[in-house]
C-alpha positions in Angstrom: -0.2 0.1 -0.2 1.4 3.3 -0.6 1.0 5.9 2.0 1.2 9.8 1.9 4.4 10.8 0.1 4.9 7.3 -1.8 1.7 8.0 -3.3 2.2 11.4 -4.4 5.8 9.9 -5.9 3.5 7.3 -7.6 1.4 9.2 -8.8 3.4 12.2 -10.7 5.4 9.0 -12.0 2.3 7.5 -13.7 1.4 10.3 -15.0 4.6 11.6 -16.7 4.1 7.9 -18.2 0.8 8.3 -19.3 0.4 11.6 -20.3 4.1 13.2 -20.6 3.2 15.9 -18.0 4.1 16.6 -14.9 1.2 16.7 -12.2 -0.4 15.2 -8.9 -4.4 15.3 -8.3 -4.8 15.2 -4.9 -7.3 12.9 -3.5 -6.6 12.1 -0.1 -8.5 13.0 3.4 -7.1 16.8 3.9 -10.1 19.3 3.5 -7.6 21.8 2.6 -6.4 20.4 -0.1 -9.5 18.6 -2.1 -9.5 18.6 -5.7 -6.0 20.4 -6.1 -3.5 19.6 -8.9 -0.2 20.2 -8.0 2.1 20.7 -10.6 5.8 21.3 -8.5 4.9 19.6 -4.9 7.9 17.5 -5.6 11.4 17.8 -6.9 11.3 15.9 -10.6 14.5 13.7 -9.6 12.7 10.7 -8.1 9.8 10.8 -9.9 11.6 10.3 -13.0 13.4 7.4 -11.7 10.3 5.9 -11.1 8.7 7.0 -14.6 11.9 5.4 -16.1 11.0 1.9 -15.1 7.1 2.6 -15.3 7.7 2.7 -18.9 9.2 -1.0 -18.9 6.6 -2.7 -16.5 3.7 -0.1 -16.2 2.5 1.7 -12.8 3.9 -1.1 -10.5 5.2 0.1 -7.6 6.9 -3.1 -6.8 8.9 -3.0 -9.8 10.6 0.2 -8.2 11.2 -1.9 -5.1 13.4 -4.2 -7.0 15.0 -1.7 -8.7 15.8 -0.3 -5.2 17.0 -3.2 -4.3 19.8 -3.5 -7.2 20.7 0.5 -6.9 21.4 -0.2 -2.9 23.4 -3.2 -3.4 25.0 -0.7 -6.0 25.3 1.7 -2.8 27.1 -0.8 -0.7 30.0 -1.7 -3.2 30.3 2.0 -3.3 30.6 2.1 0.4 33.1 -0.6 0.4 34.9 1.7 -2.6 35.1 4.7 -0.1 36.2 2.5 2.5 39.1 1.4 0.8 40.0 5.1 -0.9 39.8 6.5 2.9 41.3 4.0 4.7 43.4 1.5 2.6 42.1 -1.2 4.6 39.4 -4.3 4.0 38.8 -3.9 7.6 37.1 -1.0 7.8 35.6 -0.6 4.5 33.9 -4.2 4.9 32.4 -3.1 7.9 31.4 0.1 6.4 29.8 -1.6 4.1 28.0 -4.1 6.1 26.8 -1.2 8.3 25.3 0.2 5.0 23.3 -3.0 4.5 21.2 -2.2 7.8 19.5 0.4 6.1 17.9 -2.3 3.4 14.8 -1.2 5.4 14.1 2.0 3.2 14.1 -0.5 -0.4 10.7 -1.9 0.6 9.4 2.0 0.6 8.7 4.2 -2.3 10.5 6.7 -1.3 13.5 8.9 -2.5 16.0 8.1 0.2 17.4 5.1 -1.6 18.1 7.1 -5.0 19.6 9.8 -2.6 21.7 7.8 -1.3 23.0 6.2 -4.2 23.7 10.2 -5.6 25.4 11.1 -2.3 27.8 8.1 -2.4 28.8 8.3 -5.8 29.4 12.2 -5.2 32.1 11.2 -2.8 33.6 9.0 -4.5 34.4 11.6 -6.9 35.5 14.1 -4.3 37.5 11.2 -2.7 39.2 10.1 -5.8 42.5 10.5 -7.4 43.3 13.3 -9.9 40.7 15.7 -8.6 41.3 18.4 -11.1 40.8 16.1 -14.3 38.0 18.6 -16.0 36.1 15.1 -17.1 35.7 14.1 -13.6 34.8 17.3 -12.7 31.6 17.5 -15.2 30.7 13.8 -14.0 30.6 14.9 -10.4 28.6 17.8 -11.2 25.9 15.8 -13.2 26.1 13.7 -9.9 25.4 16.7 -7.8 22.9 17.9 -9.8 21.2 14.7 -10.4 21.2 14.5 -5.7 19.6 18.0 -6.0 17.1 17.5 -8.4 15.7 14.4 -6.1 16.2 16.4 -2.6 16.7 19.6 -3.1 17.8 20.5 0.6 21.5 19.3 -0.6 22.0 22.4 -2.5 23.5 23.5 1.0 26.7 21.0 0.1 27.5 23.4 -2.5 30.1 25.3 -0.7 31.4 22.1 1.2 32.1 21.0 -2.3 33.8 24.1 -3.1 35.9 23.9 0.2 37.5 21.0 -0.5 38.6 21.7 -4.1 39.9 24.7 -2.6 42.0 22.7 0.0 42.7 19.9 -2.3 43.7 21.9 -5.5 44.7 25.5 -4.0 42.6 28.5 -5.4 43.4 28.6 -9.4 43.1 25.1 -10.2 40.2 24.9 -8.1 37.9 27.4 -9.7 38.8 26.2 -13.0 38.0 22.8 -11.9 34.8 24.3 -10.0 33.7 26.1 -13.2 33.3 22.7 -15.3 31.4 21.4 -12.0 29.0 24.2 -11.6 28.2 24.1 -15.3 27.2 20.4 -15.2 24.9 20.9 -12.3 23.6 24.1 -14.1 23.1 22.0 -17.0 20.9 19.0 -15.2 19.0 21.3 -12.5 18.7 24.4 -15.2 15.9 23.1 -17.4 13.5 22.3 -14.8 13.8 25.6 -12.9 12.9 27.3 -16.5 9.7 24.8 -16.7 9.1 25.7 -13.2 9.1 29.4 -14.1 6.8 28.8 -17.0 4.5 26.6 -15.2 4.0 29.3 -12.1 5.2 32.5 -13.9 7.6 32.8 -10.9 11.2 31.5 -9.7 10.4 28.3 -7.6 13.6 26.3 -7.0 12.4 22.7 -8.1 9.7 22.3 -5.5 6.7 24.1 -4.0 6.8 22.6 -0.2 9.5 24.9 1.3 6.9 26.9 3.3 4.9 23.4 4.6 8.2 22.0 5.9 9.1 25.8 7.2 6.0 26.0 8.9 6.2 22.2 10.0 9.5 22.8 11.4 8.8 26.1 13.0 5.7 24.4 15.6 3.5 27.6 15.8 0.1 26.9 17.4 -1.1 27.9 13.8 -2.6 25.1 11.9 -1.1 24.9 8.0 -4.3 23.2 7.0 -6.4 26.4 7.6 -3.7 28.3 6.4 -4.3 26.3 2.9 -8.5 26.8 3.5 -7.5 30.8 3.9 -5.1 30.3 0.6 -8.0 28.5 -1.2 -10.6 30.9 -0.5 -8.5 33.6 -1.5 -7.7 31.7 -4.7 -4.4 31.5 -4.7 -2.3 29.0 -6.5 0.4 26.2 -5.1 3.0 28.8 -5.1 1.3 31.6 -3.7 -0.1 29.0 -0.9 3.4 27.8 0.0 4.7 31.8 0.2 1.4 32.5 2.7 2.5 29.8 4.5 6.1 31.5 5.2 4.8 34.9 5.7 2.2 33.6 8.4 5.2 31.7 10.2 7.4 34.6 10.0 5.2 36.9 11.4 4.1 34.1 14.3 8.1 34.0 15.2 8.9 37.8 14.9 5.8 38.5 17.3 7.3 35.3 19.5 11.0 35.6 19.5 11.0 33.1 22.1 9.3 30.3 20.2 12.3 30.0 17.4 14.3 29.1 20.6 12.4 26.5 21.7 11.5 25.4 17.7 15.3 25.0 17.1 15.9 22.8 19.9 12.5 20.7 19.1 13.9 20.4 15.5 17.3 19.2 16.1 16.0 17.0 18.7 13.6 15.6 16.5 16.1 15.1 13.7 18.2 12.7 15.9 15.6 10.9 17.8 16.0 7.0 17.4 11.8 6.8 16.8 10.6 7.6 13.3 8.1 10.5 12.8 5.0 10.5 13.3 4.7 7.1 14.8 5.7 5.7 11.2 7.3 2.6 13.5 3.1 1.5 14.0 2.4 1.7 10.0 5.8 0.5 8.9 6.3 -2.3 11.0 3.7 -3.0 14.2 0.7 -3.1 11.9 1.7 -5.9 9.7 3.3 -7.7 12.7 0.0 -7.7 14.4 -2.0 -8.8 10.8 -2.8 -12.4 10.1 0.2 -13.5 7.8 2.6 -15.8 6.4 5.3 -16.5 9.0 7.8 -15.3 6.4 6.5 -11.8 6.1 6.2 -11.4 10.2 9.5 -12.3 10.1 10.8 -10.0 7.1 8.9 -7.3 8.9 10.5 -7.9 12.0 13.8 -8.2 10.8 13.3 -4.8 9.1 12.5 -3.3 12.5 15.6 -4.6 13.8 17.6 -3.2 11.0 15.9 0.2 11.7 17.0 0.2 15.1 20.1 -0.5 14.4 20.6 1.5 11.3 20.0 4.5 13.9 22.6 3.2 16.5 25.0 3.6 13.5 24.2 7.5 13.4 25.0 7.7 17.0 28.0 5.6 16.5 29.4 7.9 14.1 28.8 11.0 15.9 31.4 9.0 18.7 33.5 8.7 16.0 33.5 12.2 15.1 35.1 13.1 18.3 37.4 10.0 19.0 38.8 11.0 15.0 38.6 15.0 15.8 42.2 15.6 14.8 41.2 13.7 11.1 38.5 16.3 9.9 40.5 18.3 8.1 41.7 15.2 6.2 38.2 13.9 5.8 36.5 17.0 5.3 33.5 15.8 3.3 32.4 13.1 6.2 32.9 15.2 9.1 31.3 18.4 7.6 28.1 16.7 6.3 26.4 15.3 9.7 27.2 18.6 11.2 26.0 21.1 7.8 23.0 18.8 7.9 21.9 19.5 11.7 22.7 23.1 11.9 20.8 23.7 8.3 17.6 21.9 10.0 18.2 23.3 13.8 18.4 27.0 12.0 16.0 26.5 9.9 13.8 23.3 8.5 11.7 20.8 9.9 14.1 17.9 11.0 12.8 14.1 10.4 15.0 11.0 11.1 14.6 10.0 7.4 16.0 13.5 6.3 19.6 12.4 7.7 19.0 8.9 5.8 20.5 9.4 2.1 23.7 10.6 4.6 24.1 7.2 5.7 27.0 6.0 3.9 28.8 9.0 5.5 27.3 7.2 9.1 28.8 4.0 8.1 32.3 5.3 7.0 32.4 7.3 10.2 31.3 4.4 12.3 34.3 2.0 10.7 36.4 4.7 11.9 36.4 3.2 15.7 38.1 0.5 14.4 40.8 2.3 13.4 41.3 4.0 16.9 44.0 1.3 18.2 45.8 1.6 15.1 48.7 3.9 13.7 47.1 7.1 12.4 49.5 6.5 9.4 47.2 3.2 8.3 44.2 5.7 7.2 44.4 7.1 3.3 44.5 10.7 3.3 48.2 10.9 6.1 
């Protein structure tokens, strides 16, 4: 069964295949959205990925899960290769790859985390590889980064970190020349969709129109978002204007209640790193299937998935421990150390933080956790010294 976001992704993809158009007609229970047609509520990366599968199989969500399983297997291999480049030893590299296998429960969900994680692992392979200043490598890196941003727009915040990494490794002159190729490739990939959004909405939209929604949700103000959407509908606003209204109402409330922002920031950080799923989704994905009468094998699979989920959250916490233990290696391993901090800071300061928002960064958490197994070895055994 498809829930909420999954159904939205599915409908966007099915529309691409059926009508060659990108839209989603809301048919859920929320009165504020009844009958609305959204044209940009989701960034296009994951729906196009699903649509490519549907072209071959028809609109069958289970086919997406099979392809995701294959993609996630490739990501395991990429995590191993990253480990070898960073640690130059099989032990920690195999540990990192094995830890990544714990997040396999995500494969069974029609959600963008699996694709995002694959893009991020591929990008890190390029950034941590040899011959970083190669123009062809920079072009490929830019395209991979563009794919990541098209799938999860929030990862545009990695752009400054990528620039710093190139400057550190190549020096100012060569880094700037290489970044031109990297940025050009990214622009070639995401630029046409920004133009498409401008043509559809007659204003600038950065890939998706849910920024106001997530900003409002993550600010935890006592004004229901559905009431704001109902007000927007009464005024005849489109999806972009409604999203902007959510921004305005939320900002106005925070300006009038400055102490509330501090509480919201702390709550966002706690929610981002909580060991529990958002909105009680453990019940939806794990407990309800376990309580239903079904085949014993299905119950075993679901139970194993729940244990894997708990273990994967533990890996995230181990990564933080590893960062403290190996803090002196932060300069050499900037792409690994900076990502958890940068994502946490972004959600702490601005937008809603949910545990699954960290899922695309899980390859990094696995690599950091594997570093714990190097703590009793000579630091010269870790690549990069």
